KESE-975879 format. One record per residue (C-alpha): z, y, x; residue in three letters. Coordinates in steps of 0.2 Angstrom, whole numbers. Example, Ala and Ser with C-alpha at 12.3 -4.5 7.8 and 13.67 -1.06 7.14 Angstrom:
BEGIN
+-------+-------+-------+------+
:    zz :    yy :    xx : rest :
+-------+-------+-------+------+
:    39 :   -22 :    62 :  ALA :
:    36 :    -5 :    68 :  SER :
+-------+-------+-------+------+
//
This chain:
BEGIN
+-------+-------+-------+------+
:    zz :    yy :    xx : rest :
+-------+-------+-------+------+
:    -1 :     0 :     0 :  UNK :
:    -4 :    17 :     6 :  UNK :
:    10 :    27 :    13 :  UNK :
:    17 :    39 :     1 :  UNK :
:     9 :    56 :     7 :  UNK :
:     3 :    72 :    -2 :  UNK :
:   -13 :    61 :    -6 :  UNK :
:    -4 :    46 :   -12 :  UNK :
:   -12 :    46 :   -28 :  UNK :
:   -29 :    45 :   -23 :  UNK :
:   -43 :    35 :   -29 :  UNK :
:   -40 :    23 :   -13 :  UNK :
:   -21 :    21 :   -18 :  UNK :
:   -25 :    17 :   -36 :  UNK :
:   -38 :     3 :   -30 :  UNK :
:   -24 :    -5 :   -20 :  UNK :
:   -12 :    -3 :   -34 :  UNK :
:   -23 :   -12 :   -46 :  UNK :
:   -30 :   -25 :   -35 :  UNK :
:   -21 :   -39 :   -42 :  UNK :
:   -22 :   -34 :   -59 :  UNK :
:   -35 :   -46 :   -69 :  UNK :
:   -49 :   -36 :   -76 :  UNK :
:   -52 :   -41 :   -94 :  UNK :
:   -68 :   -49 :   -97 :  UNK :
:   -80 :   -53 :  -112 :  UNK :
:   -72 :   -68 :  -122 :  UNK :
:   -83 :   -82 :  -120 :  UNK :
:   -82 :   -88 :  -138 :  UNK :
:   -85 :   -71 :  -146 :  UNK :
:  -100 :   -69 :  -134 :  UNK :
:  -108 :   -84 :  -143 :  UNK :
:  -103 :   -79 :  -160 :  UNK :
:  -110 :   -61 :  -158 :  UNK :
:  -127 :   -67 :  -150 :  UNK :
:  -131 :   -75 :  -166 :  UNK :
:  -125 :   -59 :  -174 :  UNK :
:  -135 :   -48 :  -164 :  UNK :
:  -150 :   -59 :  -169 :  UNK :
:  -146 :   -57 :  -188 :  UNK :
:  -144 :   -38 :  -187 :  UNK :
:  -162 :   -38 :  -181 :  UNK :
:  -166 :   -44 :  -198 :  UNK :
:  -160 :   -29 :  -206 :  UNK :
:  -173 :   -15 :  -205 :  UNK :
:  -170 :    -2 :  -218 :  UNK :
:  -165 :    16 :  -213 :  UNK :
:  -147 :    12 :  -222 :  UNK :
:  -145 :    -3 :  -212 :  UNK :
:  -151 :     6 :  -195 :  UNK :
:  -138 :    20 :  -199 :  UNK :
:  -124 :     8 :  -201 :  UNK :
:  -129 :    -3 :  -185 :  UNK :
:  -131 :    13 :  -175 :  UNK :
:  -113 :    19 :  -180 :  UNK :
:  -104 :     4 :  -179 :  UNK :
:  -112 :    -3 :  -161 :  UNK :
:  -114 :    13 :  -153 :  UNK :
:  -108 :    14 :  -135 :  UNK :
:   -90 :    14 :  -132 :  UNK :
:   -79 :    28 :  -125 :  UNK :
:   -76 :    27 :  -105 :  UNK :
:   -58 :    32 :  -106 :  UNK :
:   -48 :    16 :  -105 :  UNK :
:   -36 :    19 :  -121 :  UNK :
:   -49 :    26 :  -131 :  UNK :
:   -59 :    10 :  -127 :  UNK :
:   -45 :    -1 :  -132 :  UNK :
:   -41 :     7 :  -149 :  UNK :
:   -59 :     6 :  -154 :  UNK :
:   -59 :   -12 :  -151 :  UNK :
:   -44 :   -15 :  -159 :  UNK :
:   -49 :    -5 :  -174 :  UNK :
:   -65 :   -16 :  -175 :  UNK :
:   -54 :   -31 :  -175 :  UNK :
:   -43 :   -27 :  -188 :  UNK :
:   -57 :   -22 :  -200 :  UNK :
:   -66 :   -38 :  -195 :  UNK :
:   -49 :   -48 :  -200 :  UNK :
:   -48 :   -39 :  -217 :  UNK :
:   -66 :   -43 :  -220 :  UNK :
:   -64 :   -60 :  -215 :  UNK :
:   -49 :   -64 :  -228 :  UNK :
:   -53 :   -79 :  -238 :  UNK :
:   -52 :   -70 :  -255 :  UNK :
:   -62 :   -56 :  -249 :  UNK :
:   -76 :   -69 :  -244 :  UNK :
:   -73 :   -79 :  -260 :  UNK :
:   -76 :   -63 :  -269 :  UNK :
:   -92 :   -58 :  -259 :  UNK :
:  -101 :   -75 :  -259 :  UNK :
:   -97 :   -77 :  -278 :  UNK :
:  -106 :   -61 :  -282 :  UNK :
:  -121 :   -65 :  -271 :  UNK :
:  -125 :   -79 :  -286 :  UNK :
:  -134 :   -71 :  -300 :  UNK :
:  -131 :   -86 :  -311 :  UNK :
:  -120 :  -101 :  -310 :  UNK :
:  -129 :  -114 :  -300 :  UNK :
:  -141 :  -103 :  -293 :  UNK :
:  -141 :  -104 :  -274 :  UNK :
:  -156 :   -93 :  -271 :  UNK :
:  -145 :   -78 :  -266 :  UNK :
:  -131 :   -88 :  -257 :  UNK :
:  -127 :   -85 :  -238 :  UNK :
:  -137 :   -93 :  -226 :  UNK :
:  -131 :  -108 :  -218 :  UNK :
:  -133 :   -99 :  -201 :  UNK :
:  -123 :   -85 :  -206 :  UNK :
:  -109 :   -96 :  -213 :  UNK :
:  -108 :  -106 :  -197 :  UNK :
:  -105 :   -88 :  -188 :  UNK :
:   -92 :   -84 :  -199 :  UNK :
:   -84 :  -101 :  -195 :  UNK :
:   -70 :  -100 :  -183 :  UNK :
:   -74 :   -81 :  -181 :  UNK :
:   -58 :   -77 :  -189 :  UNK :
:   -47 :   -85 :  -177 :  UNK :
:   -57 :   -78 :  -162 :  UNK :
:   -55 :   -62 :  -168 :  UNK :
:   -37 :   -63 :  -172 :  UNK :
:   -35 :   -70 :  -153 :  UNK :
:   -45 :   -55 :  -146 :  UNK :
:   -34 :   -43 :  -155 :  UNK :
:   -18 :   -51 :  -149 :  UNK :
:   -25 :   -50 :  -131 :  UNK :
:   -30 :   -32 :  -133 :  UNK :
:   -13 :   -26 :  -139 :  UNK :
:    -5 :   -35 :  -125 :  UNK :
:   -16 :   -28 :  -112 :  UNK :
:   -14 :   -12 :  -118 :  UNK :
:     6 :   -13 :  -118 :  UNK :
:     8 :   -21 :  -101 :  UNK :
:    -5 :    -8 :   -94 :  UNK :
:     7 :     6 :  -102 :  UNK :
:    22 :    -3 :   -95 :  UNK :
:    14 :    -4 :   -78 :  UNK :
:    10 :    14 :   -77 :  UNK :
:    28 :    19 :   -83 :  UNK :
:    34 :     8 :   -69 :  UNK :
:    22 :    16 :   -55 :  UNK :
:    28 :    33 :   -60 :  UNK :
:    47 :    28 :   -61 :  UNK :
:    45 :    23 :   -43 :  UNK :
:    41 :    40 :   -39 :  UNK :
:    55 :    49 :   -47 :  UNK :
:    73 :    51 :   -41 :  UNK :
:    84 :    36 :   -45 :  UNK :
:    97 :    46 :   -52 :  UNK :
:   102 :    55 :   -70 :  UNK :
:    85 :    65 :   -70 :  UNK :
:    75 :    49 :   -72 :  UNK :
:    87 :    43 :   -85 :  UNK :
:    86 :    59 :   -95 :  UNK :
:    68 :    59 :   -93 :  UNK :
:    68 :    40 :  -101 :  UNK :
:    78 :    46 :  -115 :  UNK :
:    67 :    60 :  -119 :  UNK :
:    51 :    49 :  -119 :  UNK :
:    59 :    35 :  -128 :  UNK :
:    63 :    49 :  -143 :  UNK :
:    46 :    54 :  -143 :  UNK :
:    38 :    37 :  -143 :  UNK :
:    51 :    32 :  -158 :  UNK :
:    45 :    47 :  -168 :  UNK :
:    28 :    42 :  -164 :  UNK :
:    30 :    25 :  -170 :  UNK :
:    41 :    32 :  -185 :  UNK :
:    25 :    42 :  -191 :  UNK :
:    13 :    27 :  -189 :  UNK :
:    24 :    16 :  -199 :  UNK :
:    26 :    31 :  -213 :  UNK :
:     7 :    31 :  -214 :  UNK :
:     6 :    12 :  -217 :  UNK :
:    19 :    13 :  -230 :  UNK :
:    10 :    26 :  -239 :  UNK :
:    -6 :    15 :  -238 :  UNK :
:   -16 :    22 :  -223 :  UNK :
:   -31 :    15 :  -220 :  UNK :
:   -35 :     6 :  -202 :  UNK :
:   -46 :    21 :  -199 :  UNK :
:   -31 :    32 :  -202 :  UNK :
:   -19 :    23 :  -193 :  UNK :
:   -31 :    22 :  -177 :  UNK :
:   -35 :    41 :  -179 :  UNK :
:   -16 :    45 :  -179 :  UNK :
:   -14 :    32 :  -163 :  UNK :
:   -29 :    42 :  -155 :  UNK :
:   -21 :    59 :  -157 :  UNK :
:    -4 :    53 :  -150 :  UNK :
:   -12 :    47 :  -135 :  UNK :
:   -23 :    64 :  -133 :  UNK :
:    -7 :    73 :  -136 :  UNK :
:     2 :    63 :  -121 :  UNK :
:   -12 :    66 :  -110 :  UNK :
:   -14 :    86 :  -114 :  UNK :
:     7 :    87 :  -110 :  UNK :
:     5 :    79 :   -94 :  UNK :
:   -10 :    90 :   -89 :  UNK :
:    -1 :   105 :   -94 :  UNK :
:    14 :    98 :   -83 :  UNK :
:     3 :    97 :   -68 :  UNK :
:    -3 :   114 :   -71 :  UNK :
:    12 :   122 :   -70 :  UNK :
:    13 :   137 :   -57 :  UNK :
:    27 :   148 :   -50 :  UNK :
:    45 :   146 :   -55 :  UNK :
:    42 :   133 :   -68 :  UNK :
:    34 :   121 :   -55 :  UNK :
:    48 :   124 :   -43 :  UNK :
:    59 :   121 :   -58 :  UNK :
:    50 :   104 :   -61 :  UNK :
:    49 :    99 :   -43 :  UNK :
:    67 :   103 :   -38 :  UNK :
:    78 :   101 :   -53 :  UNK :
:    67 :    88 :   -61 :  UNK :
:    63 :    79 :   -45 :  UNK :
:    45 :    77 :   -49 :  UNK :
:    36 :    76 :   -32 :  UNK :
:    20 :    85 :   -29 :  UNK :
:     7 :    71 :   -28 :  UNK :
:    13 :    66 :   -46 :  UNK :
:    11 :    84 :   -51 :  UNK :
:    -7 :    84 :   -44 :  UNK :
:   -11 :    67 :   -51 :  UNK :
:    -7 :    72 :   -70 :  UNK :
:   -17 :    89 :   -67 :  UNK :
:   -32 :    78 :   -64 :  UNK :
:   -31 :    65 :   -78 :  UNK :
:   -46 :    73 :   -89 :  UNK :
:   -56 :    76 :   -73 :  UNK :
:   -71 :    65 :   -72 :  UNK :
:   -71 :    62 :   -53 :  UNK :
:   -52 :    63 :   -52 :  UNK :
:   -42 :    49 :   -45 :  UNK :
:   -39 :    40 :   -63 :  UNK :
:   -59 :    37 :   -62 :  UNK :
:   -56 :    22 :   -51 :  UNK :
:   -46 :    15 :   -66 :  UNK :
:   -61 :    18 :   -78 :  UNK :
:   -73 :    11 :   -67 :  UNK :
:   -63 :    -5 :   -64 :  UNK :
:   -58 :    -9 :   -81 :  UNK :
:   -68 :     1 :   -95 :  UNK :
:   -86 :    -8 :   -92 :  UNK :
:   -80 :   -25 :   -98 :  UNK :
:   -70 :   -18 :  -113 :  UNK :
:   -85 :    -8 :  -118 :  UNK :
:   -94 :   -25 :  -119 :  UNK :
:   -80 :   -31 :  -130 :  UNK :
:   -81 :   -15 :  -141 :  UNK :
:   -99 :   -16 :  -144 :  UNK :
:   -98 :   -35 :  -149 :  UNK :
:   -85 :   -32 :  -162 :  UNK :
:   -94 :   -17 :  -168 :  UNK :
:  -110 :   -28 :  -169 :  UNK :
:  -100 :   -42 :  -180 :  UNK :
:   -93 :   -28 :  -192 :  UNK :
:  -109 :   -20 :  -194 :  UNK :
:  -117 :   -37 :  -199 :  UNK :
:  -103 :   -41 :  -212 :  UNK :
:  -104 :   -22 :  -219 :  UNK :
:  -123 :   -25 :  -221 :  UNK :
:  -122 :   -43 :  -227 :  UNK :
:  -109 :   -39 :  -241 :  UNK :
:  -117 :   -22 :  -246 :  UNK :
:  -117 :   -26 :  -264 :  UNK :
:  -112 :   -16 :  -279 :  UNK :
:   -96 :   -26 :  -282 :  UNK :
:   -90 :   -24 :  -263 :  UNK :
:   -99 :   -10 :  -256 :  UNK :
:   -85 :    -2 :  -249 :  UNK :
:   -88 :   -11 :  -233 :  UNK :
:  -103 :    -2 :  -230 :  UNK :
:   -98 :    16 :  -237 :  UNK :
:   -81 :    15 :  -225 :  UNK :
:   -92 :    17 :  -210 :  UNK :
:   -86 :    30 :  -200 :  UNK :
:   -98 :    45 :  -195 :  UNK :
+-------+-------+-------+------+
//
């Protein structure tokens, strides 16, 4: 590990810090399923179908957490759409008259759906665990740079209170019947707020900066690092370059599967799936 200098949080330092962290890769089983999904999507050629597909299978964001949030959101919508009750209603409404199989789901599509729910469920759990472990890893990394005294404990208490308040806000939204999209929009806003506050802390100058360093015990390298969090060519780019590409593939796979279900179930009795596609 590089020495603790003013340049301690360079890209080279982060490269060393993350060298043993497993990079999340595309799920092989999901890849098999989504290959068929992509082929099926090609059969939808209407302008409406093209628009839905473009919205849901668009390029995923590069920021790590935004990317994971998008993949998780797709997964939660997929699990909702793959519920037995939902599928039963959807398939039943595709038959115009009893015993008429002319509009029944094609065998290839039914095969794609078989086992898809468990694969998506496993992927969602993997993404949630990865995001939690990454957050804990970063916190541990920061804690090592802070003084091991009451100042660190005060910062931890303040952070715990803030996170508890955010968790309560998400729980309250769910209790009010908030949608999956609304819940993830709130989580994204929380993450953006975390980042903006850190950046502002790093941008502190004069007496306030001296107060943060001397009284708060926050070292200069850490302040410089948080100041550069949103910089496209800052040290954090090392993390994005390492972890974002495979996660972007996962997000696109999930988006394409969700697009297919939204298109396939676009019927008067269950059209909300297509109508709910975000702009």
